[in-house]
C-alpha positions in Angstrom: -88.5 -172.2 127.9 -86.8 -175.1 129.7 -88.7 -177.1 132.2 -88.4 -176.5 136.0 -89.5 -179.0 138.6 -92.7 -176.9 139.2 -93.6 -176.6 135.4 -92.7 -180.2 134.5 -95.0 -181.6 137.2 -97.6 -178.8 136.8 -97.5 -178.3 140.5 -99.4 -175.0 140.5 -102.3 -176.8 139.0 -101.9 -180.0 141.0 -101.7 -178.2 144.4 -104.8 -176.1 143.5 -107.0 -179.1 143.2 -107.6 -179.7 146.9 -110.7 -177.6 147.7 -112.5 -178.8 150.9 -116.2 -178.3 150.6 -116.2 -177.1 154.3 -113.9 -174.1 153.3 -116.8 -171.7 152.8 -118.8 -173.0 155.6 -119.9 -170.7 158.6 -117.7 -172.7 161.0 -114.7 -172.7 158.7 -112.8 -175.6 157.1 -112.8 -179.0 158.8 -109.2 -180.0 159.2 -109.4 -183.6 158.2 -111.2 -182.9 155.0 -108.0 -182.0 153.3 -106.6 -185.4 154.3 -109.6 -187.2 152.9 -109.3 -185.3 149.6 -105.5 -185.8 149.2 -105.7 -189.6 150.0 -108.5 -190.2 147.4 -106.8 -188.0 144.8 -103.6 -190.0 145.3 -105.6 -193.2 144.9 -106.9 -192.1 141.6 -103.4 -191.3 140.4 -102.2 -194.8 141.4 -105.2 -196.4 139.7 -104.2 -194.5 136.6 -100.6 -195.8 136.8 -101.8 -199.4 137.5 -104.0 -199.3 134.4 -101.0 -198.1 132.4 -99.0 -201.0 133.8 -101.7 -203.6 133.0 -101.8 -202.4 129.4 -98.0 -203.0 129.2 -98.5 -206.4 130.8 -101.0 -207.4 128.2 -98.5 -206.4 125.5 -95.7 -208.4 127.3 -97.9 -211.5 127.3 -98.9 -211.0 123.7 -95.2 -210.7 122.7 -94.1 -213.6 124.8 -91.8 -211.3 126.7 -91.3 -213.1 130.0 -88.8 -210.6 131.6 -91.0 -207.7 130.8 -94.1 -209.5 132.1 -92.3 -210.3 135.5 -90.9 -206.8 135.9 -94.3 -205.2 135.2 -95.9 -207.5 137.6 -93.4 -206.6 140.2 -94.2 -202.9 139.8 -98.0 -203.5 140.0 -97.5 -205.5 143.2 -95.3 -202.8 144.7 -98.0 -200.2 144.0 -100.7 -202.4 145.6 -98.6 -202.5 148.7 -98.6 -198.7 148.6 -102.4 -198.6 148.2 -102.8 -200.8 151.3 -100.3 -198.6 153.3 -102.4 -195.5 152.5 -105.3 -197.0 154.5 -103.1 -196.6 157.6 -102.9 -192.8 156.9 -106.7 -192.6 156.3 -107.3 -194.4 159.6 -105.7 -191.6 161.6 -108.9 -189.8 160.9 -111.5 -190.5 163.6 -115.2 -191.3 163.0 -116.1 -188.0 164.7 -113.8 -186.0 162.4 -115.2 -187.7 159.3 -118.7 -187.0 160.4 -117.9 -183.3 160.7 -117.7 -183.0 156.9 -119.3 -186.2 155.5 -122.7 -184.5 154.8 -120.9 -182.1 152.5 -120.0 -185.0 150.1 -123.6 -185.1 148.9 -123.9 -188.0 146.5 -120.1 -188.4 145.9 -118.8 -191.9 146.9 -115.7 -194.0 146.1 -118.3 -196.4 144.6 -118.3 -194.0 141.6 -114.6 -194.3 140.9 -114.6 -194.9 137.1 -110.9 -195.8 137.1 -111.4 -198.5 139.8 -114.2 -200.0 137.7 -111.8 -199.9 134.8 -109.2 -201.6 136.8 -111.5 -204.3 138.0 -112.6 -205.0 134.4 -109.0 -205.1 133.2 -108.0 -207.6 135.8 -111.1 -209.8 135.1 -113.4 -209.0 138.0 -116.3 -208.5 135.8 -119.9 -208.4 136.9 -123.2 -207.7 135.1 -124.2 -204.0 135.5 -120.8 -203.0 136.9 -121.0 -199.8 134.9 -124.7 -199.3 135.5 -124.3 -196.3 137.8 -122.2 -194.4 135.1 -124.4 -192.3 132.8 -125.1 -194.2 129.6 -123.2 -192.9 126.6 -120.7 -190.8 128.7 -117.0 -191.2 128.0 -116.5 -192.7 131.4 -119.0 -195.4 130.7 -117.5 -196.1 127.3 -114.1 -196.6 129.0 -115.5 -199.2 131.4 -117.4 -201.0 128.8 -114.3 -201.1 126.5 -112.4 -202.7 129.3 -115.2 -205.1 129.9 -115.2 -206.4 126.4 -111.4 -206.6 126.0 -109.5 -209.7 126.9 -108.9 -209.9 130.6 -105.4 -210.3 132.0 -105.9 -214.0 132.7 -107.1 -214.4 129.0 -103.8 -212.9 127.9 -101.9 -215.1 130.3 -103.4 -218.2 128.8 -102.4 -217.0 125.3 -98.9 -216.5 126.7 -98.8 -220.1 127.9 -100.0 -221.2 124.4 -97.1 -219.3 122.9 -94.8 -221.3 125.1 -96.1 -224.6 123.8 -98.8 -225.5 126.2 -102.0 -226.8 124.6 -104.6 -224.5 126.1 -108.0 -225.8 124.8 -109.2 -223.7 121.8 -112.7 -223.1 123.3 -110.9 -221.6 126.4 -108.8 -219.3 124.2 -111.8 -218.3 122.2 -114.0 -217.7 125.2 -116.1 -214.5 125.2 -113.7 -212.0 126.8 -116.5 -210.3 128.6 -117.0 -213.3 130.8 -115.2 -213.5 134.2 -112.5 -216.2 134.3 -113.9 -219.5 135.3 -112.4 -222.8 136.5 -111.4 -225.4 133.9 -110.0 -228.7 134.8 -108.1 -229.0 131.5 -106.3 -225.8 132.3 -105.6 -226.8 135.8 -103.8 -230.0 134.6 -101.5 -227.8 132.5 -100.9 -225.5 135.4 -100.0 -228.4 137.7 -97.5 -229.6 135.1 -96.0 -226.1 134.9 -95.6 -226.0 138.6 -93.8 -229.3 138.7 -91.6 -228.9 135.6 -91.3 -225.3 134.4 -90.0 -222.9 137.1 -89.8 -219.9 134.8 -93.5 -220.1 133.9 -94.3 -221.0 137.5 -92.8 -217.7 138.5 -95.2 -215.9 136.3 -98.1 -217.9 137.8 -97.0 -217.0 141.3 -96.8 -213.3 140.6 -100.4 -213.5 139.3 -101.4 -215.1 142.5 -99.6 -212.4 144.4 -101.6 -209.8 142.4 -104.8 -211.5 143.2 -103.9 -211.6 146.9 -102.8 -208.0 146.8 -106.2 -206.8 145.5 -107.9 -208.9 148.1 -105.7 -207.4 150.8 -106.7 -203.9 149.7 -110.3 -204.8 149.6 -110.2 -206.1 153.1 -108.4 -203.1 154.5 -110.8 -200.8 152.7 -113.8 -202.7 154.3 -112.3 -202.6 157.7 -111.5 -198.9 157.3 -115.0 -198.1 156.2 -116.5 -200.1 159.1 -114.1 -198.4 161.5 -115.2 -194.9 160.3 -118.9 -195.3 159.7 -119.8 -198.6 161.2 -122.9 -200.2 159.5 -124.3 -196.9 158.3 -125.5 -196.5 154.7 -122.5 -195.7 152.5 -121.8 -192.2 151.2 -124.0 -191.5 148.1 -126.6 -194.1 149.3 -124.6 -197.3 148.7 -124.9 -200.2 151.0 -121.6 -199.3 152.7 -119.8 -202.1 154.5 -122.3 -204.8 153.4 -121.6 -203.9 149.7 -117.9 -204.0 150.2 -118.0 -207.3 152.0 -119.5 -208.9 148.9 -116.4 -208.1 147.0 -114.2 -210.1 149.2 -112.6 -213.5 148.6 -113.6 -213.6 144.9 -110.6 -214.8 142.9 -109.3 -213.1 139.8 -107.6 -216.2 138.6 -109.6 -219.2 140.1 -107.6 -221.9 138.2 -104.3 -220.8 140.0 -106.0 -221.2 143.3 -107.8 -224.4 142.6 -104.6 -226.3 141.8 -103.1 -225.8 145.3 -104.8 -229.0 146.5 -103.2 -231.1 143.7 -99.6 -229.9 144.1 
């Protein structure tokens, strides 16, 4: 049977996945719970797509395919703009309307998003114990741990520079991929030279900086949205809420690309 719009997108299944917990409550369904569910399901779909694009970006760097790397970065950056814009929609929900169904979330929390942990690990934002809340031995934990031990995006980028004739130190290229990217003055000297003499490679560098900034913008908007909605209360599921989220701000994915600004 040929596909239809409904069957190709599996819309019957997709549109049956929004089931507010308040639906069976004595007082009836809380109106804004539907918005809360839809927004977070859409976030998870975008996280899935970004992971899909990051995998392609790794392959582009490994193949020294600059046009593909730039076009993929452009798509990821555009998705991040959409992620930020979705916060505006969520902020149309008042603190009172969120409190009307918040207790029904039980232990569920955005902190538990496995895909976002995968995304952080893939981009290089790696912290000890970042998968600790995921059941040991579960497929979800294995996915995060696999990302944790694979080369980060910055690691692939440095190999890309090496493929283009830049002498990235061997100990940097052979660094344990499970470690978060750190600053290296030798790499920074190369990056300064790229910015001054190689505009094509500089464009790739700048798109990575845009990506770093885009993630930070989303984190900031997320923090302010949570603070606006629940203040300084403990986060859903028992997390530290706003205080935990604040600790994720202003931590660079690609510190070398920020450190060189003073020298340019």
